[in-house]
C-alpha positions in Angstrom: 0.0 0.0 0.0 2.9 2.4 0.8 4.4 1.6 -2.6 1.2 2.4 -4.3 0.9 5.7 -2.4 4.3 6.9 -3.6 3.6 5.7 -7.2 0.4 7.8 -7.2 2.2 10.8 -5.9 4.9 10.4 -8.6 2.3 10.0 -11.3 0.4 13.1 -10.3 3.5 15.1 -9.9 4.9 14.1 -13.3 1.5 15.0 -14.9 1.4 18.4 -13.2 4.9 19.3 -14.2 4.3 18.0 -17.8 1.2 20.2 -18.0 3.1 23.3 -16.7 5.8 22.7 -19.2 3.3 22.7 -22.1 1.4 25.8 -20.7 2.6 28.6 -18.6 6.3 27.7 -18.5 6.3 28.7 -22.2 6.1 32.3 -21.1 9.8 32.1 -20.2 11.5 31.6 -23.6 15.0 31.8 -21.9 14.2 28.6 -20.2 12.9 26.8 -23.3 15.7 24.3 -23.4 15.1 23.2 -19.8 11.4 23.2 -20.4 11.8 20.8 -23.4 13.9 18.4 -21.4 11.5 18.5 -18.4 8.5 17.9 -20.6 10.3 14.9 -22.2 11.4 13.3 -18.9 8.0 13.8 -17.3 6.3 12.1 -20.2 8.7 9.2 -20.1 8.2 9.0 -16.3 4.5 8.7 -16.7 4.9 5.8 -19.1 7.3 4.0 -16.8 5.4 4.6 -13.5 2.1 3.1 -14.8 4.0 -0.2 -15.4 4.0 -0.7 -11.6 0.3 -0.4 -11.0 -1.8 -3.5 -11.0 -3.4 -4.5 -14.3 -6.7 -2.8 -14.8 -9.6 -5.2 -14.2 -12.7 -5.4 -16.3 -15.9 -4.6 -14.5 -18.9 -2.4 -15.1 -19.1 1.3 -14.2 -21.9 2.1 -11.8 -23.1 5.7 -11.4 -25.3 6.1 -8.3 -27.1 9.1 -7.1 -24.3 10.1 -4.9 -23.0 13.6 -4.0 -19.7 12.7 -5.7 -21.4 11.9 -9.0 -23.5 15.1 -8.9 -20.3 17.0 -8.2 -18.7 15.4 -11.2 -21.7 16.1 -13.4 -21.6 19.7 -12.3 -17.9 20.0 -13.1 -18.6 18.5 -16.6 -21.4 21.0 -17.2 -19.2 23.9 -16.1 -16.4 22.7 -18.5 -18.9 22.5 -21.3 -20.2 26.0 -20.7 -16.8 27.6 -20.4 -15.5 25.8 -23.5 -18.5 27.1 -25.5 -18.3 30.6 -24.2 -14.6 31.2 -24.6 -14.3 29.2 -27.8 -17.1 31.3 -29.4 -15.2 34.5 -28.4 -12.1 33.1 -30.1 -14.0 32.2 -33.3 -15.6 35.7 -33.4 -12.2 37.3 -33.0 -10.2 35.1 -35.4 -11.8 34.1 -38.7 -10.9 31.0 -40.6 -8.5 32.3 -43.3 -5.9 30.4 -45.2 -3.5 33.4 -45.0 -3.4 32.9 -41.2 -3.3 29.1 -41.2 -4.3 26.9 -44.1 -5.2 23.6 -42.3 -8.9 24.2 -41.8 -9.5 25.8 -45.2 -7.9 22.8 -46.9 -9.9 20.4 -44.8 -13.1 22.4 -45.6 -12.4 22.1 -49.3 -11.7 18.3 -49.0 -15.1 17.9 -47.3 -16.9 20.0 -49.8 -15.5 17.8 -52.6 -16.6 14.7 -50.7 -20.1 16.1 -50.2 -20.3 16.9 -53.9 -19.5 13.3 -54.8 -16.0 14.2 -56.1 -14.3 11.4 -54.1 -11.5 10.9 -56.6 -10.7 14.6 -56.6 -10.6 15.1 -52.8 -6.8 15.0 -52.9 -6.4 17.2 -56.0 -4.7 20.6 -55.8 -6.7 23.5 -54.4 -6.2 26.5 -56.6 -7.9 28.9 -54.2 -5.3 28.3 -51.5 -1.8 29.5 -52.1 -2.4 29.2 -55.9 -2.4 25.5 -55.6 -2.2 23.8 -52.2 -2.0 20.0 -52.2 -4.1 18.3 -49.5 -2.0 16.2 -47.1 -4.5 15.1 -44.5 -5.4 11.5 -43.8 -9.1 10.6 -43.8 -9.6 10.4 -40.1 -8.3 13.9 -39.8 -10.6 15.6 -42.2 -13.7 13.5 -42.3 -14.7 14.3 -38.7 -15.3 17.9 -39.9 -17.9 16.7 -42.4 -21.0 17.5 -40.2 -19.8 21.1 -39.7 -19.2 21.7 -43.4 -22.5 20.0 -44.3 -24.4 22.2 -41.8 -22.4 25.3 -42.8 -21.3 26.1 -39.3 -17.8 27.1 -38.0 -15.6 24.0 -38.4 -13.9 24.8 -35.1 -17.0 23.6 -33.2 -15.8 20.1 -34.1 -12.5 20.8 -32.4 -14.3 22.2 -29.4 -16.5 19.2 -29.1 -13.6 16.8 -29.4 -11.7 18.8 -26.8 -14.7 18.6 -24.5 -14.9 14.8 -24.9 -11.2 14.3 -24.6 -11.4 16.1 -21.2 -14.5 14.6 -19.7 -14.1 11.0 -20.7 -11.1 10.6 -18.4 -12.7 12.7 -15.7 -15.7 10.2 -15.6 -13.3 8.0 -13.6 -12.1 10.7 -11.2 -13.0 10.1 -7.6 -13.3 13.2 -5.4 -12.8 10.9 -2.4 -9.1 10.9 -3.4 -6.7 13.6 -2.2 -5.2 13.5 -5.6 -8.4 14.7 -7.1 -7.8 18.3 -6.1 -4.4 18.4 -7.8 -5.7 16.6 -10.9 -8.7 18.9 -11.2 -6.5 22.0 -10.8 -4.1 20.6 -13.4 -6.9 20.0 -15.9 -8.2 23.5 -15.2 -4.8 25.0 -15.9 -4.6 23.0 -19.2 -8.0 24.0 -20.4 -7.6 27.7 -19.4 -4.4 27.8 -21.3 -6.0 26.3 -24.4 -8.9 28.8 -24.2 -7.0 31.9 -23.3 -3.6 31.7 -25.1 -4.7 31.0 -28.7 -2.1 33.4 -30.0 0.6 31.1 -28.6 -0.7 27.7 -29.7 -3.6 28.1 -32.0 -5.2 24.8 -30.8 -8.8 26.1 -31.2 -8.4 29.0 -33.6 -6.3 27.4 -36.3 -5.7 23.7 -35.8 -7.6 20.4 -36.2 -5.7 18.8 -33.3 -8.8 18.3 -31.1 -9.8 15.4 -33.3 -6.4 13.7 -32.8 -6.5 14.3 -29.0 -9.9 12.6 -28.8 -8.8 9.6 -30.8 -5.7 9.0 -28.6 -7.9 9.3 -25.5 -10.2 6.7 -26.9 -7.2 4.4 -27.6 -5.8 4.9 -24.1 -9.2 4.0 -22.7 -9.4 1.0 -25.0 -6.1 -0.3 -23.8 -7.3 -0.1 -20.2 -10.5 -2.0 -21.2 -8.5 -4.7 -23.0 -11.2 -4.9 -25.6 -9.4 -5.9 -28.9 -12.2 -4.6 -31.2 -12.2 -1.2 -29.4 -8.4 -1.1 -29.4 -8.3 -2.0 -33.1 -10.8 0.6 -34.2 -9.3 3.4 -32.0 -5.8 2.5 -33.4 -7.0 2.9 -36.9 -8.6 6.3 -36.1 -5.3 7.4 -34.6 -3.2 6.1 -37.4 -5.4 7.6 -40.1 -5.2 11.0 -38.5 -1.5 11.4 -37.6 1.6 9.2 -38.1 2.5 9.4 -34.4 1.2 5.8 -33.8 3.3 4.3 -36.6 6.0 2.9 -34.2 3.5 1.6 -31.6 1.4 -0.5 -34.1 4.1 -3.2 -34.8 5.1 -3.1 -31.1 1.6 -3.9 -30.0 1.2 -6.6 -32.6 4.5 -8.2 -31.4 3.2 -7.9 -27.8 0.1 -9.9 -28.7 2.1 -12.6 -30.5 4.6 -12.8 -27.7 1.8 -13.4 -25.3 0.2 -16.0 -27.6 -2.9 -13.9 -28.2 -3.1 -15.1 -31.8 -6.8 -14.3 -32.3 -6.6 -10.7 -31.0 -3.5 -10.2 -33.1 -5.3 -11.3 -36.2 -8.3 -9.1 -35.4 -5.9 -6.2 -34.9 -4.2 -6.7 -38.2 -7.4 -7.5 -40.1 -9.2 -4.4 -38.7 -6.2 -2.2 -39.8 -6.3 -3.6 -43.4 -10.1 -3.0 -43.5 -9.8 0.6 -42.5 -6.9 1.2 -44.8 -8.8 -0.1 -47.9 -12.3 1.0 -47.2 -11.6 4.3 -45.5 -8.7 5.4 -47.8 -7.6 3.4 -50.9 -11.0 2.4 -52.3 -12.8 5.7 -52.0 -9.8 8.0 -52.8 -7.4 5.8 -54.8 -3.9 4.5 -54.7 -2.1 7.7 -55.7 -3.1 9.8 -52.7 -2.2 6.9 -50.4 1.3 6.5 -52.0 1.8 10.3 -52.0 0.9 10.6 -48.3 3.0 7.5 -47.5 6.1 9.5 -48.7 5.0 12.8 -47.1 7.3 12.6 -44.0 10.3 13.0 -46.3 9.0 16.4 -47.4 9.2 17.8 -43.9 13.0 18.3 -44.2 12.5 21.1 -46.7 9.4 22.4 -44.9 11.4 22.5 -41.6 14.1 24.6 -43.3 11.4 27.1 -44.4 9.9 27.3 -41.0 13.3 27.9 -39.4 13.8 30.8 -41.8 10.3 32.3 -41.5 9.3 31.5 -37.9 12.3 30.4 -35.8 10.4 30.9 -32.5 8.5 27.7 -33.3 11.7 25.9 -32.6 13.5 28.1 -30.1 10.7 29.2 -27.8 8.5 26.2 -27.4 8.6 22.4 -26.8 10.6 19.7 -28.7 14.2 18.8 -29.4 14.4 20.4 -32.8 15.9 23.5 -31.1 19.0 21.5 -30.2 19.7 20.6 -33.9 19.4 24.0 -35.6 18.8 24.3 -39.3 22.0 22.7 -40.4 21.2 19.4 -38.7 17.6 18.9 -39.8 18.4 15.7 -41.6 20.0 14.2 -38.5 16.9 15.1 -36.6 14.6 13.6 -39.2 16.7 10.4 -39.2 16.5 10.2 -35.4 12.7 10.7 -35.6 12.3 7.7 -38.0 14.7 5.4 -36.2 13.6 6.2 -32.6 9.9 6.1 -33.5 10.2 2.5 -34.4 13.1 1.3 -32.2 12.0 2.6 -28.8 8.4 1.3 -28.7 9.4 -2.1 -30.0 12.5 -2.4 -27.7 10.5 -1.1 -24.7 7.6 -3.5 -25.2 9.9 -6.5 -25.7 12.0 -5.6 -22.6 8.8 -5.2 -20.5 7.3 -8.4 -21.7 10.5 -10.3 -21.1 10.9 -9.0 -17.5 7.2 -8.5 -16.5 7.2 -11.4 -14.1 10.6 -10.6 -12.5 9.7 -6.9 -11.9 5.9 -7.2 -11.7 5.2 -5.1 -14.8 1.7 -4.4 -16.0 -0.2 -2.1 -18.3 2.6 -2.6 -20.9 0.7 -1.5 -24.1 -0.6 1.7 -22.5 2.9 2.5 -21.1 4.4 1.9 -24.5 1.7 4.2 -26.1 2.6 7.0 -23.8 6.4 6.6 -24.5 5.8 6.3 -28.2 3.9 9.6 -28.5 6.5 11.4 -26.2 9.3 10.2 -28.5 7.5 11.0 -31.7 6.5 14.5 -30.8 9.7 15.5 -29.1 11.8 14.5 -32.1 9.3 15.8 -34.7 10.8 18.0 -37.5 8.5 21.0 -37.1 7.4 21.2 -33.5 4.2 23.3 -33.8 3.0 23.7 -30.2 -0.6 22.5 -30.8 0.8 19.1 -31.8 2.0 18.3 -28.3 -1.3 18.4 -26.4 -2.3 15.0 -27.7 0.4 13.4 -25.5 -0.9 15.4 -22.5 -4.4 14.0 -23.0 -2.9 10.5 -23.1 -1.3 11.3 -19.7 -4.7 12.5 -18.4 -6.3 9.1 -19.1 -3.5 7.2 -17.4 -3.0 9.5 -14.4 -6.7 9.7 -13.5 -7.3 6.0 -14.0 -4.3 4.9 -11.9 -3.9 7.7 -9.4 -7.3 9.4 -9.2 -9.9 6.7 -9.6 -12.1 5.0 -7.1 -10.9 1.4 -7.0 -14.5 0.2 -7.3 -14.9 2.1 -10.6 -13.5 0.0 -13.4 -13.9 0.1 -17.1 -15.9 -2.5 -18.9 
C-alpha cells in the first residue's frame, strides 16, 4: 500500500509538471531548453510509472445518485459552458482564413468535394489556397469535420466538441474521495484555461484540427485499459489515419500480442487495420493519394528549413528537441525521428514483456503508447505547439485511472 501511495504521488507530480511545461512555463523563452527536457522526462516517467500499477480489471461502471457523482456532473457541465463561451469568443475574433493558417480551409475544401461526390478529386490541388495547395491530411483527420461543413457552421466547433470529450471521458473515472483529485482537477483546469486563453501562442482552437487527434488518442488509451481488442483496433485505426504518431506503436503492440500467444486478438488487430486502410482510404480515394501521403514525411525536411527561416520561434521558444539541432542538422533530426519512432516502442515493449514477471510489470501496451507519443512529438521535424497536447491527454487518461480513480470504478 505504501508503494502504491508513492507511485500515485509520482504519477500526479509528473503529470502536473508535464502540464506546466506545455502551458505557462512557455512564457519564459529563456528557459525553453530546460522546459523541453523537463517535458520529455515527465512524459517518459508517466509511461514507466504506470507499469508498476496492478493491471486494470474489467468490470462495469456504476453511477449512483451520490454527492460525488452530482459534483462530477456539475464539473462537466461547467467545463462545457466555459468551452462554448470562450471558444465562441475566439471564433468571433479570429476568422478561418488560409492566410493565417491553411489547415482548416484545406480540410473544408476536401469535405466539400466529398459532399459533392467528387471522391477521386478530394486530394487534388486546391487553386484557391496559395495558388495550388496540395491536401496532405489523412481521412480520419478531415472526415470528422464533415458535419460542420454540411451544416455550414464554423468547423472549429468540431475541435471544441472533441476537446470537451477528450477532457470529460477521463474525468468520468475521477474520484473526489481521493486527495489527488484536487491536484488533478487543478491541473486539468490549468490546461483548459491555457487552451482557451492563449490562442495566439498555440492556435489549438483557432487554427488547428488537433482536437480530433487528441480525442482519438484518449479513446485508444481507454481502449487499452479496457483490453477490448475490437475497441483497441478501431481506435488504433482512427489514430493512425489522423496522424503518423502511432506508426511505431502499431508493430510493437502486434508483437506484444504474438509474444503473449494472443493469436486471435493479433489477427483481429491486423485485419481491422487492413479493412480501415482499404475501405476508408484506398477504395474511395485511390492509390495515388495513399502513395503520396506515404512518402509525405520525407518532405518535412524542406518544410522544416522554411519554418526555421520564417518562424524560428516555433523551434526556439516552445517544446521539442528540434531547437537543439538547428537548421544545419535537420536531416539528422529527421533520421532520429524515424529510427527512434520504431526502435524505442518495440524495444521497450519487448523488454517489459521479457521481464514482466521478474519486476511485476503491468499495463505494458498503455505505457508503450505514452512513451511512443512522447518520443515522436519531441523529435518531430517541425514542433508546432498544438501538436504536443495529444500526449498530454494520453497522460490525463493514465493518471486519472491509476492515481485518481475509485478502485471500485473500473472500465468494462
